[in-house]
VEXDREN-2710 file (C-alpha; in Angstrom, 1 decimal):
% VEXDREN-2710
k/r/px/py/pz
1/MET/120.8/127.8/58.1
2/ALA/122.4/128.2/61.5
3/GLU/119.3/129.8/62.8
4/GLU/117.2/126.8/61.7
5/GLN/119.6/124.4/63.4
6/ASN/119.5/126.6/66.6
7/THR/115.6/126.6/66.5
8/GLN/115.5/122.8/66.0
9/ASN/117.9/122.4/68.9
10/GLN/115.8/124.6/71.1
11/ASP/112.6/122.7/70.1
12/ALA/114.3/119.4/70.9
13/ALA/115.4/120.7/74.3
14/ALA/112.0/122.0/75.1
15/GLN/110.4/118.6/74.2
16/GLN/113.0/116.8/76.2
17/SER/112.3/119.0/79.2
18/GLN/108.6/118.2/79.0
19/GLN/109.2/114.4/79.1
20/PRO/108.0/112.7/82.2
21/SER/110.9/111.8/84.5
22/PHE/111.1/109.6/87.7
23/GLY/114.2/108.5/89.5
24/MET/115.8/107.9/92.8
25/GLN/118.5/110.5/93.6
26/ARG/119.6/109.1/96.9
27/CYS/118.8/106.3/99.4
28/TYR/119.8/106.6/103.0
29/LEU/119.2/105.3/106.5
30/LYS/117.5/108.2/108.2
31/ASP/117.1/106.7/111.7
32/LEU/118.1/103.5/113.5
33/SER/117.5/102.5/117.1
34/LEU/118.1/99.3/119.0
35/GLU/117.2/98.6/122.6
36/MET/117.7/95.5/124.7
37/PRO/116.2/96.7/128.0
38/ASN/116.3/93.3/129.7
39/ALA/119.7/92.1/128.7
40/PRO/121.6/90.1/130.0
41/HIS/118.9/88.3/132.1
42/ILE/116.6/87.8/129.1
43/PHE/119.3/85.5/127.5
44/LEU/118.5/82.9/130.2
45/GLU/115.0/82.5/128.9
46/GLN/114.4/79.3/126.9
47/GLU/111.1/80.1/125.2
48/GLN/110.8/81.3/121.6
49/PRO/110.1/85.1/121.4
50/ALA/106.9/86.6/120.1
51/VAL/107.6/89.0/117.2
52/ASP/105.5/92.0/116.3
53/ILE/106.4/94.1/113.2
54/SER/104.8/97.4/112.2
55/LEU/105.4/99.3/109.1
56/ASN/104.7/103.0/108.2
57/ILE/105.2/104.9/105.0
58/GLY/105.4/108.6/104.5
59/ALA/106.3/111.2/101.9
60/GLU/107.2/114.9/101.8
61/ARG/107.7/117.4/99.0
62/LEU/111.1/119.0/99.4
63/ALA/111.1/121.1/96.2
64/GLU/108.9/121.5/93.1
65/THR/110.0/118.1/91.6
66/ILE/111.9/116.6/94.6
67/PHE/110.3/114.4/97.2
68/GLU/111.4/112.4/100.2
69/ALA/109.7/109.0/100.7
70/THR/110.2/107.0/103.9
71/VAL/109.5/103.5/105.2
72/ARG/109.7/103.0/108.9
73/ALA/109.6/99.6/110.6
74/THR/109.4/98.7/114.3
75/ILE/110.3/95.2/115.3
76/THR/109.5/94.2/118.9
77/THR/110.4/90.7/120.3
78/LYS/109.2/89.6/123.6
79/ILE/109.5/86.5/125.8
80/ASN/106.5/86.4/128.1
81/ASP/106.0/90.1/128.8
82/LYS/109.7/91.0/128.8
83/VAL/111.2/92.8/125.8
84/LEU/114.1/90.9/124.2
85/TYR/114.8/93.7/121.8
86/LEU/113.1/96.6/120.1
87/VAL/114.6/97.8/116.8
88/GLU/113.3/100.8/114.8
89/GLY/114.6/102.0/111.5
90/THR/113.6/104.6/108.9
91/GLN/114.9/104.2/105.4
92/ALA/114.5/107.2/103.2
93/GLY/114.9/108.0/99.5
94/ILE/115.0/111.3/97.6
95/PHE/113.2/111.0/94.3
96/GLU/112.8/113.4/91.4
97/ILE/109.3/113.3/89.9
98/ALA/108.9/115.7/87.0
99/ASN/106.3/116.3/84.3
100/ILE/104.0/113.5/85.7
101/PRO/100.3/114.3/86.2
102/GLU/99.5/115.2/89.7
103/ASP/97.0/112.4/90.1
104/GLN/99.9/109.9/89.5
105/VAL/102.3/111.4/91.9
106/ASP/100.6/110.0/95.0
107/PRO/100.6/106.4/93.8
108/LEU/104.3/106.8/92.9
109/LEU/105.1/108.0/96.5
110/GLY/102.8/105.4/98.1
111/ILE/103.7/102.4/96.1
112/VAL/106.8/102.6/93.8
113/CYS/109.1/104.6/96.1
114/PRO/108.5/102.5/99.2
115/SER/109.0/99.4/97.1
116/MET/112.4/100.7/96.0
117/ILE/113.7/101.6/99.4
118/PHE/112.2/98.7/101.5
119/PRO/114.9/96.2/100.6
120/TYR/117.5/98.6/102.1
121/LEU/115.5/99.0/105.3
122/ARG/115.1/95.2/105.6
123/ALA/118.9/94.6/105.2
124/ASN/119.8/97.4/107.7
125/LEU/117.4/96.0/110.3
126/ALA/118.6/92.4/109.8
127/ASP/122.2/93.6/110.2
128/ALA/121.3/95.5/113.5
129/ILE/119.6/92.5/114.9
130/ASN/122.4/90.2/113.9
131/ARG/124.9/92.4/115.8
132/THR/123.0/91.6/119.0
133/GLY/124.2/88.0/118.8
134/LEU/120.6/86.8/118.4
135/PRO/119.2/85.2/115.3
136/SER/118.1/87.8/112.8
137/ILE/114.6/88.2/111.5
138/HIS/113.8/88.1/107.9
139/MET/111.1/90.6/107.0
140/ALA/108.8/89.3/104.2
141/GLU/108.2/91.3/101.1
142/VAL/105.4/93.9/101.4
143/ASN/102.7/94.5/98.9
144/PHE/102.8/98.3/98.9
145/GLN/100.0/98.5/96.3
146/ALA/97.6/96.7/98.7
147/LEU/98.8/98.9/101.5
148/TYR/98.1/102.0/99.4
149/GLU/94.7/100.8/98.4
150/GLN/93.9/100.0/102.0
151/ARG/94.9/103.6/102.9
152/LEU/92.6/105.0/100.2
153/GLN/89.7/102.9/101.4
154/GLU/90.2/104.0/105.0
155/ALA/90.3/107.6/103.8
156/ALA/87.1/107.2/101.8
157/GLN/85.3/105.6/104.8
158/SER/86.5/108.4/107.1
159/ALA/85.2/111.0/104.6
160/ALA/81.9/109.1/104.3
161/ASN/81.6/109.1/108.1
162/GLY/82.4/112.8/108.4
163/ASP/85.8/112.3/110.0
164/THR/88.3/115.0/109.0
165/ALA/91.4/113.3/110.4
166/THR/93.2/110.8/108.2
167/ASP/96.2/108.8/108.8
168/ASP/98.9/109.6/106.3
169/ASN/101.1/106.9/107.6
170/PRO/99.2/103.6/107.5
171/THR/100.4/100.7/109.7
172/ILE/100.4/97.1/108.9
173/ASN/101.0/94.3/111.4
END
């Protein structure tokens, strides 16, 4: 009787260990940089600044089931040709992805993980800009699925053209 119970417990544990699992283990600010190269003279300018925002995503396998996903944003504001400020930040997350088919791991890393960590990056960059004493910039939501599909299209076109180099970190402007 005890052996049957033990066998059933082992079977249940084996089934549970084969269940797909996905979760964020940690979210952290990996890098943050703020530059105001033309301060204080730039504060005398009366024009509205031009704003350029670029966004990159990346992922790296750390262990068999552990991955780091990153979202990096660069915000450059200029008045005429003078930089008002340049802020760059990289938000990262450590994710456990286990017992998920390999063909589904890339979409998780390219769509779901960046979607989860982007709000933290947006808040951190807004806070850094706010600390300059200048009005903060609100970064709009990003459709990471569209960005992922764009990356796949570009990779397919590069392969069709015979290019061997692909950009693992697509940029949107």
